[in-house]
C-alpha positions in Angstrom: -40.7 -25.3 73.4 -41.1 -27.8 70.6 -43.2 -25.3 68.7 -40.6 -22.7 69.2 -37.9 -25.1 68.2 -39.8 -26.3 65.1 -40.5 -22.7 64.2 -36.9 -21.9 64.5 -36.0 -25.0 62.4 -38.5 -24.0 59.7 -37.1 -20.4 59.8 -33.5 -21.8 59.5 -34.7 -24.1 56.7 -36.4 -21.2 54.9 -33.3 -19.0 55.5 -31.1 -21.8 54.0 -33.5 -22.3 51.1 -33.5 -18.5 50.4 -29.7 -18.4 50.7 -29.4 -21.3 48.2 -31.9 -19.6 45.8 -29.9 -16.3 46.0 -26.6 -18.1 45.5 -28.2 -20.1 42.6 -29.6 -16.9 41.1 -26.2 -15.1 41.6 -24.4 -18.1 39.9 -26.9 -18.1 37.1 -26.5 -14.3 36.6 -22.8 -14.7 36.7 -23.0 -17.5 34.1 -25.3 -15.4 31.9 -23.1 -12.4 32.2 -20.1 -14.5 31.2 -22.0 -15.9 28.2 -23.1 -12.4 27.1 -19.5 -11.2 27.5 -18.2 -14.1 25.4 -20.9 -13.5 22.8 -19.9 -9.8 22.6 -16.3 -10.8 22.3 -17.1 -13.3 19.6 -19.1 -10.8 17.6 -16.4 -8.1 18.0 -13.9 -10.6 16.7 -16.2 -11.4 13.7 -16.6 -7.6 13.0 -12.8 -7.1 13.3 -12.2 -10.0 10.9 -14.7 -8.6 8.4 -13.3 -5.1 8.6 -9.8 -6.5 8.2 -10.8 -8.6 5.1 -12.6 -5.6 3.5 -9.5 -3.4 4.2 -7.2 -6.0 2.6 -9.6 -6.3 -0.4 -9.7 -2.5 -0.8 -5.9 -2.4 -0.5 -5.6 -5.1 -3.2 -7.8 -3.1 -5.5 -5.9 0.1 -5.0 -2.6 -1.7 -5.6 -3.9 -3.3 -8.7 -5.2 0.0 -10.1 -1.9 1.7 -9.3 0.1 -1.1 -11.0 -2.2 -0.9 -14.0 -1.8 2.9 -14.2 1.9 2.5 -13.8 2.2 -0.1 -16.5 0.1 2.1 -18.9 2.3 5.1 -18.2 5.4 3.1 -18.3 4.5 1.9 -21.8 4.1 5.5 -23.0 7.4 6.5 -21.4 9.3 3.6 -22.9 7.9 4.4 -26.3 9.0 8.1 -26.0 12.4 7.2 -24.5 12.9 4.8 -27.4 12.0 7.5 -29.8 14.6 9.8 -28.2 17.2 7.1 -28.5 16.5 6.7 -32.2 16.7 10.4 -32.7 20.2 10.4 -31.0 21.2 7.4 -33.2 20.1 9.3 -36.4 21.9 12.4 -35.3 25.0 10.3 -34.7 24.8 8.8 -38.2 24.4 12.3 -39.7 27.4 13.5 -37.7 29.5 10.6 -39.0 28.4 11.4 -42.6 29.5 15.0 -42.0 32.9 13.8 -40.7 32.3 14.8 -37.1 33.3 11.5 -35.5 33.9 12.9 -32.0 30.4 14.4 -31.8 29.0 11.3 -33.4 30.6 9.2 -30.6 29.1 11.4 -27.9 25.6 11.2 -29.4 26.0 7.5 -29.8 26.9 7.1 -26.1 23.9 9.3 -25.2 21.7 7.0 -27.3 23.1 3.9 -25.5 22.4 5.5 -22.1 18.8 6.4 -23.1 18.3 2.8 -24.3 19.6 1.6 -20.9 16.9 3.7 -19.3 14.3 2.2 -21.6 15.5 -1.3 -20.9 15.5 -0.7 -17.2 11.9 0.6 -17.2 10.8 -2.3 -19.3 12.3 -4.8 -16.9 10.9 -3.3 -13.7 7.5 -3.2 -12.2 6.0 -0.5 -9.9 7.5 -2.0 -6.8 10.9 -2.4 -8.4 11.1 1.2 -9.6 9.7 2.5 -6.3 12.3 0.4 -4.3 15.2 1.5 -6.5 14.1 5.2 -6.1 13.8 4.8 -2.4 17.3 3.3 -2.2 18.7 6.0 -4.4 17.0 8.7 -2.3 18.4 7.3 0.9 21.9 6.9 -0.5 22.1 10.3 -2.2 19.4 12.6 -1.0 20.8 15.8 -2.5 21.3 14.3 -5.9 17.8 12.8 -5.7 16.2 16.1 -4.9 18.2 17.8 -7.6 17.2 15.2 -10.1 13.6 15.3 -9.2 13.7 19.1 -9.7 15.2 18.8 -13.1 12.8 16.0 -14.2 9.9 18.1 -12.9 11.1 21.1 -14.9 11.6 19.1 -18.1 8.2 17.4 -17.7 6.5 20.8 -17.2 8.2 22.3 -20.2 7.3 19.2 -22.3 3.7 19.3 -21.2 3.5 23.1 -21.9 5.0 22.6 -25.4 2.7 19.7 -26.2 -0.4 21.7 -25.4 -1.3 23.5 -28.7 -3.8 25.8 -27.0 -1.0 27.8 -25.2 
């Protein structure tokens, strides 16, 4: 019976050893899977951070280009608006010389308003103008749409008249 008993003990020992090896392998596999998952998570975070940084950089470049284009266009508009104000002032002077003080006063007020527009544009950046337009559009949407239509028509007419090929 001792042989049977020792065989049973060896079998139990082998069974226990196999169980411990399986448990160890399972624990090792679980640990490796956790490490792999953490590595994937870390790499995904790195990729996310890189993509976010690249998007912010691209956004910054686009904003800088938009600001640059706006400033260049703004300079041309300010120059043209100033020329219009000067034309109204000269007209006002001529009307005064012709003893038409009432009309001279009106044209002088128009010149002042045009200069105010020029001063406003000179003092504002792209964000300031965009913010003011947005506020105006929210407060008075119908007036904003009507004004945009008039400005568009005037701009189209100006562009058409400034193109000598037409």
